[in-house]
Structure formats: C-alpha cells, structure tokens
BAVEX-355269 format. One record per residue (C-alpha): x, y, z; residue in one letter; residue number from 1. Coordinates in steps of 0.05 Angstrom, whole numbers, plus 5000, padded with zeros to 4 digits. Example, Ala and Ser with C-alpha at 12.3 -4.5 7.8 and 13.67 -1.06 7.14 Angstrom:
REM BAVEX-355269
@x:5246&y:4910&z:5156&resn:A&resi:1
@x:5273&y:4979&z:5143&resn:S&resi:2
This chain:
REM BAVEX-355269
@x:5000&y:5000&z:5000&resn:M&resi:1
@x:5031&y:5066&z:4978&resn:S&resi:2
@x:4987&y:5112&z:5018&resn:K&resi:3
@x:5015&y:5130&z:5086&resn:K&resi:4
@x:4960&y:5127&z:5138&resn:L&resi:5
@x:4945&y:5169&z:5199&resn:N&resi:6
@x:4930&y:5116&z:5252&resn:I&resi:7
@x:4906&y:5121&z:5324&resn:V&resi:8
@x:4912&y:5062&z:5371&resn:I&resi:9
@x:4867&y:5064&z:5432&resn:F&resi:10
@x:4887&y:5022&z:5492&resn:S&resi:11
@x:4869&y:5021&z:5566&resn:S&resi:12
@x:4938&y:4997&z:5585&resn:V&resi:13
@x:5007&y:5027&z:5583&resn:S&resi:14
@x:5047&y:5008&z:5521&resn:P&resi:15
@x:5110&y:5000&z:5563&resn:Y&resi:16
@x:5087&y:4948&z:5614&resn:E&resi:17
@x:5071&y:4874&z:5613&resn:K&resi:18
@x:5021&y:4855&z:5559&resn:S&resi:19
@x:5018&y:4928&z:5537&resn:G&resi:20
@x:5084&y:4915&z:5501&resn:I&resi:21
@x:5039&y:4889&z:5445&resn:L&resi:22
@x:5014&y:4960&z:5435&resn:I&resi:23
@x:5085&y:4988&z:5432&resn:Y&resi:24
@x:5104&y:4936&z:5379&resn:D&resi:25
@x:5041&y:4953&z:5338&resn:M&resi:26
@x:5063&y:5026&z:5342&resn:Y&resi:27
@x:5135&y:5012&z:5321&resn:N&resi:28
@x:5115&y:4964&z:5266&resn:A&resi:29
@x:5068&y:5014&z:5233&resn:L&resi:30
@x:5117&y:5071&z:5241&resn:R&resi:31
@x:5172&y:5028&z:5210&resn:S&resi:32
@x:5133&y:5033&z:5145&resn:Q&resi:33
@x:5127&y:5109&z:5153&resn:E&resi:34
@x:5054&y:5111&z:5176&resn:H&resi:35
@x:5036&y:5166&z:5225&resn:S&resi:36
@x:5015&y:5132&z:5290&resn:V&resi:37
@x:4991&y:5157&z:5357&resn:K&resi:38
@x:4975&y:5115&z:5419&resn:I&resi:39
@x:4919&y:5142&z:5463&resn:I&resi:40
@x:4913&y:5112&z:5532&resn:T&resi:41
@x:4862&y:5126&z:5586&resn:K&resi:42
@x:4908&y:5145&z:5643&resn:Y&resi:43
@x:4973&y:5184&z:5645&resn:F&resi:44
@x:5034&y:5147&z:5619&resn:V&resi:45
@x:5103&y:5176&z:5633&resn:A&resi:46
@x:5135&y:5181&z:5564&resn:S&resi:47
@x:5182&y:5226&z:5525&resn:D&resi:48
@x:5146&y:5205&z:5461&resn:D&resi:49
@x:5097&y:5259&z:5440&resn:R&resi:50
@x:5057&y:5207&z:5402&resn:N&resi:51
@x:5037&y:5172&z:5466&resn:V&resi:52
@x:4978&y:5212&z:5493&resn:I&resi:53
@x:4934&y:5203&z:5553&resn:S&resi:54
@x:4861&y:5223&z:5556&resn:V&resi:55
@x:4868&y:5241&z:5630&resn:F&resi:56
@x:4925&y:5282&z:5658&resn:S&resi:57
@x:4962&y:5255&z:5718&resn:K&resi:58
@x:4919&y:5295&z:5767&resn:L&resi:59
@x:4852&y:5284&z:5732&resn:S&resi:60
@x:4869&y:5210&z:5726&resn:G&resi:61
@x:4878&y:5205&z:5801&resn:I&resi:62
@x:4811&y:5238&z:5812&resn:F&resi:63
@x:4778&y:5191&z:5761&resn:D&resi:64
@x:4806&y:5130&z:5796&resn:K&resi:65
@x:4779&y:5157&z:5862&resn:F&resi:66
@x:4709&y:5165&z:5831&resn:I&resi:67
@x:4713&y:5094&z:5803&resn:N&resi:68
@x:4730&y:5067&z:5872&resn:R&resi:69
@x:4670&y:5103&z:5902&resn:L&resi:70
@x:4627&y:5075&z:5846&resn:Y&resi:71
@x:4651&y:5004&z:5861&resn:S&resi:72
@x:4639&y:5013&z:5936&resn:V&resi:73
@x:4568&y:5039&z:5929&resn:F&resi:74
@x:4544&y:5000&z:5867&resn:S&resi:75
@x:4506&y:4936&z:5874&resn:R&resi:76
@x:4552&y:4877&z:5883&resn:K&resi:77
@x:4544&y:4820&z:5833&resn:V&resi:78
@x:4565&y:4749&z:5848&resn:N&resi:79
@x:4607&y:4722&z:5791&resn:T&resi:80
@x:4647&y:4660&z:5773&resn:D&resi:81
@x:4721&y:4681&z:5772&resn:P&resi:82
@x:4736&y:4634&z:5715&resn:D&resi:83
@x:4694&y:4678&z:5669&resn:F&resi:84
@x:4729&y:4743&z:5687&resn:Y&resi:85
@x:4666&y:4786&z:5691&resn:M&resi:86
@x:4702&y:4853&z:5696&resn:F&resi:87
@x:4657&y:4902&z:5660&resn:N&resi:88
@x:4583&y:4891&z:5673&resn:L&resi:89
@x:4554&y:4959&z:5655&resn:D&resi:90
@x:4556&y:4974&z:5580&resn:E&resi:91
@x:4515&y:5037&z:5592&resn:Q&resi:92
@x:4568&y:5067&z:5636&resn:R&resi:93
@x:4611&y:5120&z:5602&resn:E&resi:94
@x:4682&y:5117&z:5629&resn:Y&resi:95
@x:4706&y:5171&z:5582&resn:V&resi:96
@x:4662&y:5220&z:5543&resn:S&resi:97
@x:4668&y:5220&z:5468&resn:S&resi:98
@x:4677&y:5295&z:5472&resn:K&resi:99
@x:4740&y:5285&z:5513&resn:R&resi:100
@x:4765&y:5236&z:5460&resn:I&resi:101
@x:4751&y:5287&z:5405&resn:F&resi:102
@x:4792&y:5338&z:5444&resn:N&resi:103
@x:4849&y:5289&z:5449&resn:T&resi:104
@x:4854&y:5271&z:5375&resn:I&resi:105
@x:4891&y:5328&z:5340&resn:E&resi:106
@x:4885&y:5307&z:5267&resn:D&resi:107
@x:4831&y:5267&z:5232&resn:R&resi:108
@x:4854&y:5194&z:5230&resn:P&resi:109
@x:4848&y:5148&z:5170&resn:D&resi:110
@x:4842&y:5087&z:5216&resn:L&resi:111
@x:4830&y:5071&z:5289&resn:I&resi:112
@x:4853&y:5007&z:5323&resn:I&resi:113
@x:4822&y:4990&z:5389&resn:Y&resi:114
@x:4849&y:4938&z:5437&resn:T&resi:115
@x:4852&y:4925&z:5513&resn:F&resi:116
@x:4783&y:4956&z:5523&resn:P&resi:117
@x:4774&y:4947&z:5598&resn:Q&resi:118
@x:4741&y:5008&z:5631&resn:F&resi:119
@x:4758&y:5054&z:5573&resn:F&resi:120
@x:4713&y:5061&z:5512&resn:L&resi:121
@x:4646&y:5028&z:5505&resn:N&resi:122
@x:4609&y:5012&z:5441&resn:T&resi:123
@x:4572&y:5079&z:5444&resn:K&resi:124
@x:4639&y:5115&z:5444&resn:N&resi:125
@x:4664&y:5074&z:5385&resn:L&resi:126
@x:4601&y:5090&z:5345&resn:Y&resi:127
@x:4607&y:5164&z:5360&resn:E&resi:128
@x:4682&y:5166&z:5344&resn:I&resi:129
@x:4672&y:5129&z:5278&resn:S&resi:130
@x:4614&y:5174&z:5258&resn:K&resi:131
@x:4649&y:5239&z:5279&resn:N&resi:132
@x:4711&y:5224&z:5238&resn:Y&resi:133
@x:4678&y:5180&z:5184&resn:D&resi:134
@x:4734&y:5130&z:5197&resn:V&resi:135
@x:4736&y:5053&z:5202&resn:P&resi:136
@x:4752&y:5021&z:5268&resn:I&resi:137
@x:4791&y:4955&z:5275&resn:M&resi:138
@x:4775&y:4918&z:5339&resn:I&resi:139
@x:4833&y:4874&z:5360&resn:F&resi:140
@x:4807&y:4827&z:5416&resn:P&resi:141
@x:4858&y:4803&z:5467&resn:V&resi:142
@x:4802&y:4761&z:5497&resn:D&resi:143
@x:4728&y:4748&z:5484&resn:M&resi:144
@x:4701&y:4811&z:5519&resn:A&resi:145
@x:4686&y:4851&z:5456&resn:P&resi:146
@x:4636&y:4798&z:5432&resn:M&resi:147
@x:4600&y:4781&z:5498&resn:T&resi:148
@x:4552&y:4811&z:5548&resn:G&resi:149
@x:4605&y:4815&z:5603&resn:G&resi:150
@x:4653&y:4757&z:5606&resn:C&resi:151
@x:4725&y:4757&z:5580&resn:H&resi:152
@x:4726&y:4681&z:5573&resn:Y&resi:153
@x:4664&y:4641&z:5559&resn:F&resi:154
@x:4690&y:4569&z:5559&resn:W&resi:155
@x:4635&y:4523&z:5532&resn:E&resi:156
@x:4580&y:4575&z:5537&resn:C&resi:157
@x:4552&y:4596&z:5469&resn:N&resi:158
@x:4504&y:4649&z:5493&resn:G&resi:159
@x:4544&y:4702&z:5456&resn:Y&resi:160
@x:4522&y:4671&z:5391&resn:E&resi:161
@x:4451&y:4695&z:5403&resn:N&resi:162
@x:4434&y:4742&z:5459&resn:S&resi:163
@x:4471&y:4721&z:5522&resn:C&resi:164
@x:4426&y:4714&z:5584&resn:G&resi:165
@x:4424&y:4655&z:5632&resn:N&resi:166
@x:4497&y:4672&z:5642&resn:C&resi:167
@x:4539&y:4619&z:5677&resn:P&resi:168
@x:4590&y:4672&z:5695&resn:G&resi:169
@x:4535&y:4707&z:5735&resn:L&resi:170
@x:4506&y:4641&z:5763&resn:Y&resi:171
@x:4443&y:4666&z:5728&resn:S&resi:172
@x:4379&y:4629&z:5710&resn:N&resi:173
@x:4347&y:4692&z:5681&resn:S&resi:174
@x:4346&y:4705&z:5606&resn:Q&resi:175
@x:4338&y:4779&z:5620&resn:N&resi:176
@x:4401&y:4785&z:5663&resn:D&resi:177
@x:4457&y:4836&z:5660&resn:I&resi:178
@x:4494&y:4798&z:5604&resn:S&resi:179
@x:4431&y:4800&z:5561&resn:Y&resi:180
@x:4422&y:4875&z:5572&resn:K&resi:181
@x:4495&y:4890&z:5558&resn:N&resi:182
@x:4496&y:4850&z:5494&resn:L&resi:183
@x:4431&y:4884&z:5471&resn:S&resi:184
@x:4464&y:4953&z:5480&resn:I&resi:185
@x:4526&y:4929&z:5443&resn:K&resi:186
@x:4484&y:4903&z:5385&resn:K&resi:187
@x:4450&y:4970&z:5377&resn:N&resi:188
@x:4516&y:5009&z:5370&resn:F&resi:189
@x:4559&y:4957&z:5334&resn:V&resi:190
@x:4506&y:4949&z:5280&resn:S&resi:191
@x:4513&y:5024&z:5264&resn:K&resi:192
@x:4589&y:5028&z:5270&resn:T&resi:193
@x:4638&y:5023&z:5212&resn:N&resi:194
@x:4681&y:4970&z:5244&resn:C&resi:195
@x:4714&y:4902&z:5232&resn:C&resi:196
@x:4748&y:4851&z:5277&resn:V&resi:197
@x:4821&y:4831&z:5268&resn:I&resi:198
@x:4857&y:4773&z:5302&resn:G&resi:199
@x:4884&y:4703&z:5295&resn:N&resi:200
@x:4843&y:4647&z:5264&resn:R&resi:201
@x:4822&y:4619&z:5332&resn:W&resi:202
@x:4792&y:4684&z:5355&resn:I&resi:203
@x:4761&y:4698&z:5287&resn:L&resi:204
@x:4725&y:4631&z:5290&resn:D&resi:205
@x:4691&y:4655&z:5354&resn:K&resi:206
@x:4677&y:4723&z:5323&resn:V&resi:207
@x:4644&y:4692&z:5262&resn:E&resi:208
@x:4593&y:4657&z:5308&resn:K&resi:209
@x:4580&y:4719&z:5351&resn:S&resi:210
@x:4513&y:4756&z:5348&resn:A&resi:211
@x:4551&y:4822&z:5348&resn:L&resi:212
@x:4599&y:4813&z:5290&resn:F&resi:213
@x:4568&y:4762&z:5243&resn:Q&resi:214
@x:4552&y:4817&z:5192&resn:A&resi:215
@x:4620&y:4852&z:5201&resn:K&resi:216
@x:4683&y:4838&z:5162&resn:K&resi:217
@x:4738&y:4797&z:5195&resn:R&resi:218
@x:4812&y:4796&z:5178&resn:Y&resi:219
@x:4869&y:4752&z:5200&resn:E&resi:220
@x:4919&y:4797&z:5236&resn:V&resi:221
@x:4968&y:4764&z:5284&resn:N&resi:222
@x:5003&y:4787&z:5347&resn:I&resi:223
@x:5063&y:4828&z:5327&resn:V&resi:224
@x:5131&y:4813&z:5358&resn:I&resi:225
@x:5196&y:4852&z:5354&resn:N&resi:226
@x:5238&y:4805&z:5313&resn:E&resi:227
@x:5301&y:4843&z:5330&resn:N&resi:228
@x:5291&y:4832&z:5404&resn:N&resi:229
@x:5266&y:4761&z:5402&resn:F&resi:230
@x:5313&y:4723&z:5356&resn:K&resi:231
@x:5346&y:4657&z:5346&resn:D&resi:232
@x:5407&y:4670&z:5390&resn:S&resi:233
@x:5464&y:4625&z:5410&resn:N&resi:234
@x:5435&y:4575&z:5459&resn:R&resi:235
@x:5500&y:4561&z:5496&resn:E&resi:236
@x:5515&y:4635&z:5504&resn:L&resi:237
@x:5444&y:4648&z:5531&resn:S&resi:238
@x:5453&y:4592&z:5582&resn:R&resi:239
@x:5520&y:4619&z:5603&resn:E&resi:240
@x:5490&y:4688&z:5614&resn:K&resi:241
@x:5433&y:4658&z:5656&resn:L&resi:242
@x:5484&y:4615&z:5693&resn:N&resi:243
@x:5450&y:4549&z:5678&resn:I&resi:244
@x:5478&y:4482&z:5653&resn:G&resi:245
@x:5500&y:4481&z:5581&resn:K&resi:246
@x:5485&y:4407&z:5572&resn:N&resi:247
@x:5417&y:4402&z:5606&resn:R&resi:248
@x:5351&y:4389&z:5571&resn:K&resi:249
@x:5312&y:4452&z:5587&resn:I&resi:250
@x:5237&y:4465&z:5592&resn:I&resi:251
@x:5215&y:4537&z:5600&resn:F&resi:252
@x:5147&y:4563&z:5621&resn:F&resi:253
@x:5116&y:4625&z:5652&resn:G&resi:254
@x:5071&y:4619&z:5712&resn:A&resi:255
@x:5020&y:4665&z:5745&resn:V&resi:256
@x:4974&y:4628&z:5792&resn:N&resi:257
@x:4959&y:4554&z:5803&resn:L&resi:258
@x:4886&y:4571&z:5812&resn:N&resi:259
@x:4880&y:4608&z:5746&resn:E&resi:260
@x:4843&y:4553&z:5710&resn:K&resi:261
@x:4849&y:4580&z:5640&resn:R&resi:262
@x:4925&y:4582&z:5644&resn:K&resi:263
@x:4927&y:4506&z:5654&resn:G&resi:264
@x:4985&y:4503&z:5704&resn:L&resi:265
@x:4955&y:4443&z:5741&resn:L&resi:266
@x:4952&y:4407&z:5674&resn:L&resi:267
@x:5025&y:4423&z:5661&resn:L&resi:268
@x:5045&y:4398&z:5730&resn:L&resi:269
@x:5008&y:4333&z:5716&resn:E&resi:270
@x:5044&y:4326&z:5650&resn:S&resi:271
@x:5111&y:4337&z:5683&resn:L&resi:272
@x:5094&y:4284&z:5735&resn:S&resi:273
@x:5076&y:4234&z:5680&resn:L&resi:274
@x:5141&y:4252&z:5645&resn:M&resi:275
@x:5182&y:4241&z:5708&resn:R&resi:276
@x:5150&y:4172&z:5717&resn:A&resi:277
@x:5173&y:4153&z:5647&resn:D&resi:278
@x:5246&y:4173&z:5658&resn:L&resi:279
@x:5302&y:4137&z:5693&resn:S&resi:280
@x:5339&y:4172&z:5750&resn:E&resi:281
@x:5396&y:4193&z:5705&resn:S&resi:282
@x:5349&y:4217&z:5650&resn:E&resi:283
@x:5310&y:4259&z:5700&resn:A&resi:284
@x:5375&y:4291&z:5725&resn:K&resi:285
@x:5387&y:4317&z:5655&resn:D&resi:286
@x:5322&y:4356&z:5655&resn:V&resi:287
@x:5320&y:4427&z:5681&resn:L&resi:288
@x:5258&y:4470&z:5686&resn:V&resi:289
@x:5262&y:4545&z:5678&resn:L&resi:290
@x:5206&y:4584&z:5710&resn:L&resi:291
@x:5188&y:4657&z:5699&resn:A&resi:292
@x:5144&y:4692&z:5749&resn:G&resi:293
@x:5142&y:4717&z:5821&resn:V&resi:294
@x:5115&y:4687&z:5885&resn:N&resi:295
@x:5117&y:4617&z:5858&resn:Q&resi:296
@x:5133&y:4575&z:5920&resn:D&resi:297
@x:5073&y:4530&z:5912&resn:E&resi:298
@x:5089&y:4516&z:5839&resn:I&resi:299
@x:5163&y:4505&z:5853&resn:L&resi:300
@x:5148&y:4452&z:5904&resn:S&resi:301
@x:5103&y:4415&z:5855&resn:S&resi:302
@x:5153&y:4407&z:5798&resn:I&resi:303
@x:5187&y:4338&z:5798&resn:P&resi:304
@x:5252&y:4363&z:5766&resn:F&resi:305
@x:5306&y:4412&z:5785&resn:E&resi:306
@x:5280&y:4483&z:5777&resn:V&resi:307
@x:5312&y:4550&z:5766&resn:V&resi:308
@x:5264&y:4606&z:5783&resn:N&resi:309
@x:5283&y:4666&z:5740&resn:L&resi:310
@x:5231&y:4711&z:5773&resn:G&resi:311
@x:5205&y:4771&z:5734&resn:Y&resi:312
@x:5236&y:4776&z:5665&resn:L&resi:313
@x:5241&y:4842&z:5627&resn:D&resi:314
@x:5247&y:4852&z:5552&resn:Q&resi:315
@x:5322&y:4837&z:5556&resn:V&resi:316
@x:5323&y:4774&z:5599&resn:T&resi:317
@x:5259&y:4743&z:5570&resn:L&resi:318
@x:5288&y:4732&z:5500&resn:P&resi:319
@x:5349&y:4703&z:5533&resn:M&resi:320
@x:5306&y:4652&z:5571&resn:A&resi:321
@x:5271&y:4631&z:5507&resn:F&resi:322
@x:5338&y:4622&z:5471&resn:S&resi:323
@x:5365&y:4581&z:5529&resn:A&resi:324
@x:5308&y:4531&z:5527&resn:A&resi:325
@x:5299&y:4468&z:5485&resn:D&resi:326
@x:5223&y:4476&z:5489&resn:V&resi:327
@x:5172&y:4525&z:5514&resn:F&resi:328
@x:5111&y:4496&z:5549&resn:A&resi:329
@x:5045&y:4534&z:5541&resn:S&resi:330
@x:4990&y:4498&z:5579&resn:P&resi:331
@x:4935&y:4551&z:5569&resn:S&resi:332
@x:4867&y:4521&z:5553&resn:I&resi:333
@x:4826&y:4585&z:5544&resn:E&resi:334
@x:4869&y:4640&z:5515&resn:D&resi:335
@x:4869&y:4685&z:5453&resn:A&resi:336
@x:4945&y:4685&z:5456&resn:G&resi:337
@x:4986&y:4676&z:5496&resn:P&resi:338
@x:5039&y:4724&z:5468&resn:M&resi:339
@x:5094&y:4680&z:5496&resn:M&resi:340
@x:5079&y:4627&z:5444&resn:V&resi:341
@x:5097&y:4675&z:5388&resn:T&resi:342
@x:5156&y:4703&z:5426&resn:Q&resi:343
@x:5184&y:4632&z:5435&resn:A&resi:344
@x:5177&y:4615&z:5361&resn:L&resi:345
@x:5209&y:4681&z:5341&resn:M&resi:346
@x:5267&y:4661&z:5386&resn:S&resi:347
@x:5274&y:4595&z:5349&resn:G&resi:348
@x:5246&y:4554&z:5407&resn:T&resi:349
@x:5192&y:4501&z:5393&resn:P&resi:350
@x:5128&y:4503&z:5433&resn:V&resi:351
@x:5084&y:4449&z:5463&resn:V&resi:352
@x:5013&y:4476&z:5472&resn:A&resi:353
@x:4941&y:4457&z:5476&resn:F&resi:354
@x:4895&y:4475&z:5418&resn:K&resi:355
@x:4876&y:4546&z:5436&resn:T&resi:356
@x:4892&y:4616&z:5413&resn:G&resi:357
@x:4952&y:4633&z:5370&resn:S&resi:358
@x:4982&y:4564&z:5379&resn:A&resi:359
@x:4930&y:4537&z:5330&resn:V&resi:360
@x:4958&y:4582&z:5275&resn:D&resi:361
@x:5032&y:4574&z:5290&resn:L&resi:362
@x:5047&y:4503&z:5313&resn:I&resi:363
@x:5057&y:4447&z:5264&resn:S&resi:364
@x:5072&y:4380&z:5297&resn:N&resi:365
@x:5145&y:4361&z:5292&resn:G&resi:366
@x:5162&y:4425&z:5254&resn:S&resi:367
@x:5151&y:4481&z:5304&resn:T&resi:368
@x:5131&y:4441&z:5365&resn:G&resi:369
@x:5070&y:4399&z:5384&resn:Y&resi:370
@x:4997&y:4418&z:5386&resn:L&resi:371
@x:4956&y:4376&z:5434&resn:V&resi:372
@x:4881&y:4367&z:5445&resn:D&resi:373
@x:4854&y:4408&z:5503&resn:L&resi:374
@x:4870&y:4378&z:5572&resn:K&resi:375
@x:4906&y:4318&z:5541&resn:D&resi:376
@x:4962&y:4314&z:5592&resn:V&resi:377
@x:4988&y:4249&z:5563&resn:Q&resi:378
@x:4996&y:4281&z:5495&resn:G&resi:379
@x:5028&y:4342&z:5526&resn:F&resi:380
@x:5078&y:4298&z:5561&resn:K&resi:381
@x:5096&y:4263&z:5496&resn:I&resi:382
@x:5105&y:4330&z:5462&resn:G&resi:383
@x:5154&y:4353&z:5515&resn:L&resi:384
@x:5194&y:4288&z:5512&resn:I&resi:385
@x:5197&y:4290&z:5436&resn:N&resi:386
@x:5221&y:4362&z:5437&resn:A&resi:387
@x:5276&y:4347&z:5488&resn:L&resi:388
@x:5300&y:4286&z:5450&resn:N&resi:389
@x:5313&y:4320&z:5383&resn:N&resi:390
@x:5383&y:4309&z:5355&resn:S&resi:391
@x:5427&y:4370&z:5345&resn:K&resi:392
@x:5412&y:4371&z:5270&resn:D&resi:393
@x:5337&y:4363&z:5283&resn:E&resi:394
@x:5338&y:4419&z:5335&resn:A&resi:395
@x:5374&y:4465&z:5286&resn:T&resi:396
@x:5322&y:4451&z:5232&resn:E&resi:397
@x:5264&y:4461&z:5280&resn:I&resi:398
@x:5294&y:4527&z:5305&resn:A&resi:399
@x:5297&y:4550&z:5233&resn:R&resi:400
@x:5224&y:4530&z:5221&resn:N&resi:401
@x:5202&y:4566&z:5285&resn:C&resi:402
@x:5236&y:4630&z:5266&resn:R&resi:403
@x:5210&y:4628&z:5194&resn:A&resi:404
@x:5138&y:4615&z:5216&resn:T&resi:405
@x:5139&y:4672&z:5266&resn:A&resi:406
@x:5170&y:4720&z:5216&resn:L&resi:407
@x:5117&y:4703&z:5164&resn:K&resi:408
@x:5060&y:4714&z:5213&resn:K&resi:409
@x:5083&y:4764&z:5266&resn:S&resi:410
@x:5142&y:4805&z:5243&resn:S&resi:411
@x:5136&y:4881&z:5239&resn:Y&resi:412
@x:5130&y:4877&z:5164&resn:N&resi:413
@x:5079&y:4820&z:5166&resn:A&resi:414
@x:5035&y:4857&z:5216&resn:F&resi:415
@x:5037&y:4923&z:5178&resn:T&resi:416
@x:5020&y:4887&z:5113&resn:T&resi:417
@x:4961&y:4852&z:5147&resn:Q&resi:418
@x:4935&y:4919&z:5174&resn:I&resi:419
@x:4942&y:4958&z:5109&resn:T&resi:420
@x:4912&y:4902&z:5067&resn:D&resi:421
@x:4853&y:4898&z:5114&resn:S&resi:422
@x:4845&y:4973&z:5113&resn:Y&resi:423
@x:4846&y:4974&z:5037&resn:S&resi:424
@x:4792&y:4921&z:5034&resn:D&resi:425
@x:4749&y:4959&z:5085&resn:M&resi:426
@x:4751&y:5026&z:5049&resn:V&resi:427
@x:4741&y:4996&z:4980&resn:S&resi:428
@x:4675&y:4962&z:5000&resn:A&resi:429
C-alpha cells in the first residue's frame, strides 16, 4: 500500500508494561513503514514520546480513579464465577466521554485500532468516534470481551452467539440478566458502526459465530513481535548468561497462579509428573525447568525436576530465557494468545501447547513444536519428551522452522501488511 495512513491506537493499558508491550510493537511496526501513528491511553503514561497521549492528565486521572473506587463501593455487588472474568458489567456506563476523546485527537485519523478495552471506551463511544471522523475502526480482541455481554472468557457457553442471558458467569437462571442487557446495548451500537474485527484464526472463528459481529468483516491479523529483540540467539551463550547448565535438557514456562484455571498450570504439572515417571533417575537429572514469574513457591514445590526460578523477566532477559530453552511449554486452555507462544517461536524455540489461541495458527507438529488436544496431559507429556530428544541437526532445523513461521505471521513487516491490506479492503467496499 503506497498511501501513508494516519492511525490512532486506543488502549486502556500502558504500552510500556507487561502485555501492553503488544501496543508498543504495533506502534513501532506501523511507524517502520512510515505511517503516522499515535497511541491514546486512558490514564497518564510517563513518556518522552509525544505520540503517546493520555486522555486524562496525571491529576485528573487520580481523581477519576477515586470516583471509580467510590462507584465500586456503592454500586450493587454482583456474584460472579472468577473463571469467566466478569470485569465490565455495565455497558451503559461511560468511562470517558466521546467529547473528551475528540479533544484528544489532534488530526483526523484514517484508521482507528482498538484493543485492551477494559474500563475505557464502550460501544457507544466507538460508534460516536467512527461517525464523527467518518473512519473505520479495527477491533483487536485480546480476549472474548468485545463479543460478549460481560465475560472475558466464555468456555463452553455459546450464549454470545445469540443474545447472552442465563449467564453461567453470573450464576444466572434469568434470560433477562445483565449479560443480556449488555449485549443488547452492544448490538445496537455495533450494527451502526463502521468496524471490523482483526485477530488470529482461533479468535476469528469465535467472532464469526457471535451475534455482534456476524455481519461485520473479519481479517486475520496476528500478534506482532519485535523480531530484532526476540531472535534465534546462540543457545550456549544464553545459558551461560543465565548461569545454567549448558548440557541440560531445558523446559521453560511462565507461571502466574495455580488457581487460574484458563492458564492450565495444574495440567502442566500433571504432564511433568507423568514425564518424570517415564524417565530413569539419570534421565531425570538431565532435565532442568526454567520458571518465569514471582511468588511461585507452591508451583516450585510441585515440579518433579530441578527448577531455576528466573523471577520477573524484562524485555532483555525474557528473550534470553527463550533462547536458552529446548522447548517452551504453554498449557493455556482458554486464551486468545498467549503472546509468549509467538515470542518463543520468534526466538527459534519450539512450543508444546494445547489447541487454543495463537498456537492453532503457529504450531505444526514436529516442525515448530507439538499441538495437543485440550487437557490431554498424556499428549502434552509426549510432546515435551519429543522436543527434548531431538538430535542437534533436528533441533537446528526446527529452530529455523520456528523463526521462519513467526516472521511470516508476526514480524513488523507482516503485521503492517496485514493491517494495510485489511484497511484497503474495508475502504474499497
């Protein structure tokens, strides 16, 4: 695409922290092709970059957070199932006025990308923004929230395909519950908004079935990863820098909370136990587990192999950990990503994962790792063992495949091409 676009990315999270790094990589990818890009966040973000703008100043943001706390204290409490992540249950509530958004945007954009929507813009805002600027909006879901009446993960529930209601996340037996009312409001505004949904094939399959977006266009756009930061580095050198054994067979995974069902850590621990039972004493001593995350004492005590807890990893040490590992384990069972799958492949490290999220697009058995049926701990164990037992030549070939796959799907150039091609199709309709 020869035309250089003026693009605004809306996000509720900082582009410099945790999963918000995805926003920063979107920004840099698009700018690398000379598009004009601005990131607009809800709350103040300390940045020297004039293209990173906050709707609220530091002081007004503090006041807004205070008001939100009062609202949560005095609003009616709703009993929810934590596995469904029912964070935003009031689609009528305006967290930011559209007028304030208009005052923040300096120049008319050609395209708006909206992601990480929690407590920021609702569907009414999106409709008003699209109408005011006569501009298409690309919605990039990082979970299922944009297509539901309240939950961020809906598991086996298919209420989002029709009207929600009788919501299991609300323990509800009423068709006319909060989820039904929220989805009804969303339907009204989404139907009038010039928007599409972008994402990986797994999320687009859900979107295609949704009552909200069945009539809207959908485009495959994958998570973007900085290929110059995550790269196929020298494995021995990475291990030396991390002060771990050069000749060990290394499994790497990131952990948050044993009780976070969708992340599947209990399934991974079961797979590791099955693996340990299949190995001799000497074989087990060759295996080393690298763990990323903080406050992981309960997890550490449950792993039947020697463990090195790397703690919190920043954007310098995380690529090093991927490069040091023979395989990355991703046990998520309800996840639009996770981003670490793509980061691992970009680093040349094969992945063993269950069939969810981006893994469905990226993993080819034996070539870039192993893709396993959901909750199949026996299959997950086999995938890990196979990945650890590759010969040096096989490992070299697999690393090459991993890197090539990630570059094709998720490099800066690939992402920008996916966005601009999608935009061209939208405006030509």
